[in-house]
C-alpha positions in Angstrom: -11.0 106.4 129.4 -11.4 104.7 126.2 -10.7 106.4 123.1 -14.2 107.0 121.2 -14.6 105.2 117.9 -14.2 107.1 114.6 -17.6 107.3 112.5 -18.5 109.1 109.2 -21.9 109.6 108.8 -22.8 106.8 111.2 -20.1 104.3 109.5 -17.5 102.9 111.1 -14.2 102.8 109.5 -14.2 99.4 109.2 -17.7 99.2 107.5 -16.6 101.9 105.1 -13.7 99.9 103.8 -15.8 97.4 103.0 -18.1 99.4 101.1 -17.8 99.9 97.3 -17.3 103.2 95.6 -20.6 104.1 95.0 -21.8 103.4 98.3 -19.1 105.3 99.9 -19.7 108.3 97.2 -23.4 108.6 98.3 -22.3 109.6 101.9 -20.1 112.6 100.7 -21.4 115.7 100.3 -22.1 116.9 96.8 -18.7 118.1 95.4 -16.9 114.6 96.3 -20.0 112.5 95.2 -19.7 113.9 91.7 -16.2 113.8 91.6 -16.5 110.4 92.1 -19.4 110.2 89.7 -17.6 111.6 87.0 -14.4 109.1 87.4 -11.0 109.7 88.1 -8.7 111.2 86.0 -5.5 109.1 84.7 -3.2 110.5 87.2 -5.7 109.6 90.2 -6.2 106.1 88.9 -2.4 105.7 88.5 -2.3 107.0 92.4 -5.3 104.8 93.5 -3.2 101.6 91.8 0.3 102.9 93.8 -2.2 102.8 97.1 -3.2 99.6 96.7 0.6 97.9 95.3 3.4 100.2 97.6 3.7 99.9 101.3 5.5 103.3 101.9 4.9 106.6 101.2 3.8 107.7 98.1 4.5 111.2 96.0 1.7 112.7 94.3 0.9 116.3 92.6 -2.7 115.1 92.5 -4.0 117.9 95.1 -7.9 117.3 94.2 -8.2 113.6 94.5 -11.1 112.7 97.2 -9.6 110.9 100.2 -11.3 107.3 100.6 -11.5 105.1 102.9 -9.0 102.9 101.8 -6.3 105.9 102.1 -6.7 106.0 105.9 -3.4 105.4 107.9 -1.0 105.7 105.0 1.6 108.3 104.6 1.2 110.5 101.2 3.5 113.0 100.0 1.3 115.4 98.5 3.0 118.3 96.0 2.5 122.1 97.6 4.4 123.9 94.3 7.8 123.8 95.6 8.3 120.8 97.6 6.3 117.5 98.9 4.5 117.7 102.5 4.1 114.4 104.2 0.4 113.9 105.4 -0.9 110.9 107.6 -4.2 110.3 106.5 -6.5 109.6 109.4 -10.4 109.4 109.2 -11.2 112.7 110.0 -10.1 113.5 106.3 -12.6 111.2 104.6 -14.3 113.1 102.1 -12.0 116.2 101.7 -9.5 116.7 99.1 -5.7 116.1 99.4 -4.8 119.5 98.6 -6.2 121.1 101.5 -4.0 119.5 103.8 -0.8 120.8 102.1 -0.8 124.4 102.5 1.0 126.2 99.6 1.5 129.5 101.2 3.7 130.0 103.9 3.1 132.8 106.9 4.8 135.8 106.3 6.3 137.5 108.8 7.8 141.1 108.3 10.8 142.5 110.6 11.3 146.4 111.2 11.5 148.5 108.5 15.1 149.7 107.3 16.4 153.2 107.4 14.7 155.4 104.4 11.7 153.0 104.2 9.4 155.7 105.3 10.2 159.5 105.6 10.2 159.0 109.0 12.6 156.2 109.5 14.8 158.3 107.7 15.6 160.4 110.7 16.5 157.5 112.9 19.9 156.6 114.1 22.0 153.9 112.4 21.9 150.9 115.1 
């Protein structure tokens, strides 16, 4: 069975990569469209330049950067507060923000309460 070809709003990835930034922004939802219309910050401009020149993994703190079609297939290390999380950009991520894919909080799993943590646990025997 053949894999289904990726399309974003009826356009293939190859067609999206040929479009200029203004044409792409017209396909995006309003928040991403406004971000592109207002222009990128200096840090985001540097990040885009690095994407075009470097071939390997790129580290960034720009969690608010919109994922563009030119980023598909790249490995980007996104800062998550304490460390960088490696994310492989796929076609389904186009139009989203980088920060959406590098969670800043971890799942908390608590163990059993210690002796003296509650009134009823004070009477438990020591293991």
